[in-house]
N, C-alpha and C positions, 0 to 999 in steps of 0.2 A: 523446317517444321511446317506442317500444313496449317491452314487457317483454323481448323477445328481444334487442333492441339493448342494453339495459341489462345483461343477463346477459353478453352477448358482451364489452362494454367491461370489466366487472368481472373476467371470466375472463382477458382479455388483460393487464389491469393486474396481477393476481395472478401470472400466468406470468412477466411481465417483471420484477416485483419479486423473485420467487424466483430467476430467472436472475442478477440483479444480486447478490443475497446470495451465491450460489454463487461468482460471480466475485470478489467482495470478500473472501471467506473467507481466502484465503492472505495477502492484504494485512493484514487484521485480525490474523491469527495472527503475522505478522512483527512488528507493533508490540506485540502482547500479549506475545510472547516477549521483546522488548526490555524492556518494563515489568516483567516478572516475572523478568528475568535468566535466561531459559531458552533457551540456544542451540539445543537440539534442536527446540523449537517453531519457532524462526526458520528453521532449516535445512529443516524440513518444508514450508515455504512455497514453496521454490524448485524449479524443474526442474533436472535434471542439466545442467551446463554453462551455467547462468544467468550473466548479466553484471550487474555493479553499477558504476555510474559517477556521478561528481559533476562539475558544471561549477564550476570554481574562480573566485575573485574576479578572477583575472588573465585569465579567459576561455579557459582550457585545460580539457581533459577529463581527469580523473584516474580511472584504473581502481582498483577496490578488490576484494580477494579476499573472496568471500562466506564461506568457511570461517573465515578469520581474523577477519572482522567479527563473525560469530556467536560465535566463541570469546571475543572481547574482552568481550562482554556479561556473561559469567560472572564477570568481575572486579568487577562492580558489585552492589549490593544491590537487592532488589526495590524498585520505584518510583523508583530513581535516574534512569532514562531513560524519558521519556514523550513520545512524538510523537503529537500530536493532529492528526487530519486531517479534511478535508471532501471527500467524493467529489463533484467538480464535474461529471465527465463519464465515461460508460461507453459505449464503442462496441464492437460485436461483429460478427463475420462467421464463422459456423461455430465452429471451434475456436480462434479468435483473438479476444482482447479487448484493448482499450486503456483505461486508467483514468488520469485526471488528478486529483491530490489536492494542493491547497495544504495547508501544515502549519505548526504551531508546535511547536518542540522545547523541552522543559523538562528541566533537569538538577538533580536533587535539589530539585524543586519550584519552581525559579527559571527564568524565561524565559531561554533561551539564544540561539536564532536561529529564523528562519523560512525559507520557500522553497516549492518545489513539487516533487512527485514525478510522474514519468511512468512508468507501468507498462505493460509488454507481457506479457500472460499467454497461456498455451496450455492447451488442454484435452487432457490425457494420461490414457488409461485412465479416462475419465469423471470426471476430477478436474482442477480448474483449478490451475495452478502459475505462479509468477512466472518468466518467462524473461529479462526485462530491466528494469532500473530505471536511470533517470538522474534526478538531482535538482539543484536549485539551493540555495544557502545564503547567507543574508545576515542582518545584524543591524539594518539600517535599513529604513525604509518597511515595517514589519511590522504586519499586522493580526492580533493574537493570537487564536488559537482556544482557547477554554477548555474 
């Protein structure tokens, strides 16, 4: 491979990696806010009018209020809530991004449950924000993320 091709590949890899970091930033801030019991950091991750949903064990979809969810975090101490994720997929088209993250959730250092998050993000005023999250939760068939 000639030097120009190598430079082009490295440049594209850097640009794509930077774009993913920008997209992942609100997701990381959401979980950092949970871990640090910081509802303001959590709320800053979301677009206005964002939606938070969970698929229940019974197979129904439960809506959660983001403001109430963020406020509930302040009742805990730092490090009580820790959601560890793996970013498995990031797809983008202009100002829309979709991110899929399997996770393990720990409460006060002890494994609680696992599942997956599906995030839809939008780029507003040059900043990525979470517009929609839906997740699953289960206690069995978990592969713990450390």
